N, C-alpha and C positions, 0 to 999 in steps of 0.2 A: 416625430410629430410633437410629443410632449415637450421636448427641449425647445422646439420652435415656438410653441405656445407660451412657454415660460419667458422667452425673450420678447415675444410680441406683447405680452401683458406685463412686462416688467414695471410699467408705470401704474401699477394697480392702485386705485384710489377709491374712496367712497362713491365718487361719481360713477366710476366704472362699475362698481358693485351694484348700483341701482338701475343700470340700463335695462330696458324692457326685454332684450334678448338674452339676459343672464338668468341664472337660477334665482328663484325668489329670495329676497333678502331675509325674510323670516326663516326660510329653510337653512340658509347659511348660518344664521344665528343659532338655530337648533343643532346644527352640526358642531358649531363652536361649543355649545353647551355640553353635548355628549362627549366631545374630545376632552373638555375640561374636567368632566366627571372621571374619565379614564385616567387623567393626570392627577386627580385628587384636589384640584384647586377650587375651594369653596367660594373664594372671591369671584372668580370668573364665572362660576356656575350661577351665582346670584345675578350678576350683570347680564349674562347672555339670555337667561330666561326672561328678564325684563325687556331686553332689546327685541327678542323674538315676539313678545306680546305687542310692543310698540310698532313693529313692522308687519303685523298682520297674521301672526299665528293665531289660530282659533283656540278658544277656551278648552275644547275637548282635546286638542293636540297638546296644550300645556299640561293638562291634567294626566294625560296618558303617555307622556314622552318616555318615561322610564320603562314602559312596557310596550313600546312602539311596534315591536315585532308581531304582537298578537292583537293590537288595537285596530279597530275600524276607523280610527281618526286619521289614519295616514294612507295615502295612495301607495301603490307599489313603487312608483318612482321616488317618492319621498323616503320610503323605507330603504331603498337602495342607497340613497345619499346618506341617510342616518347610519347605516351599517359601516360606512367608511370612517365615521368620526372616531369611535373607540379604537378601531384598528390603527388609524393614523396617529392618534393621540397617546397610544400606549408605548411604554418603553420596556422591552424592545418593540419596535414597530411591527405590526402583524398584517399590514396590507399585502394582499395577494393579487395575482392576475385576475382572480374571480371578481374582486371588487370592481375592477375596470370593465370586465366583460358585462357584468350585471348593469352597471351604470350606463354603459354604451347603448343598452336597450331603450333608454329614456332620454338621455341627455346628449347634447352636442359635445365635441371635443373641448370647446372652451368652457362649457358648463361643468364638464368632468374635472377640469383643472381647478375650478373655483373652491371646492371644499378643501383641496390640498393647500391652497393659498391661505385660507382662513385657519386651518388647523396648524399650519406652520407659524403663522403670526401668533396664535394662541399658545403654541409651545413656548414661545418667549414670555408672553404675558402670564401664563400659568406659573412659570418658574420665578419670574420677577415678583409677582404679588404674593406667592407663598414664601419666598425667601425673606422679603421685607415686611411680611404681615400687614399689607396694605389694609387700612381701615375701610370697611364698607360704609357707604352712605345710607341714609334713611330709606330711600325707595328700594334699592336692592335688598336691604334687610327685610323689608315688608314682603317683597315678592318672593324672596327665599323662604320666608316663613309660610307663605301661602302655598307655594308649589313644591318646595323641597323638604320641609321639615317632616312631612309624613313618610319620607324615605330615609329618615335618620340624619339628615344634613342639618348642621348648625353653622352659624357664622365662624365658630371656632376662634382661631387667633386673629380673625379679621374684624372682631367686634370691638 
C-alpha cells in the first residue's frame, strides 16, 4: 500500500500539499522542524518554525513545540505526527511499526505518507544547508531568536 501511495503521489508539489484532504500544512512544517532538530540543522529549524507560523500554527504550539509530548497545545493526532519527525530525521532512522499504527488511528493512508515525504525532502535540505553553511535571512533569524534561542539554539555557522 505504501509503495502504491509513493507512486501515486510521485508528483508531490506545494499545490498537493495544500489540498483540504491533506494533513494541515502547519503540521507538516512542524514535523519538518522536529526532524531538522534531530538532524541538527539550525538553518532549517529557523525556516520551518517561521513557515509553521505563516501557515497557521498557533502561538502556544510554537512556544511548546520542544515539549509537545506534555503540552496541552497539541491534540493526540498532532502528537502522533510529531513523534514521527525525530524518528524519521535521525541517523540511524528509528521509525518503527508503532509510528504507523499510532498515526493510523488519526490519519488516512495518504496523510500518513505526507510526513515521510517532507522528512525525506528535509533530509536533503538539512545536509545541503549544513554542508554549505547557507546564510540565514533576517526573518528566520528573528523567528529563531524568538522561539529557539531559549532552547540553546543559535544561528551558528548560518549567521
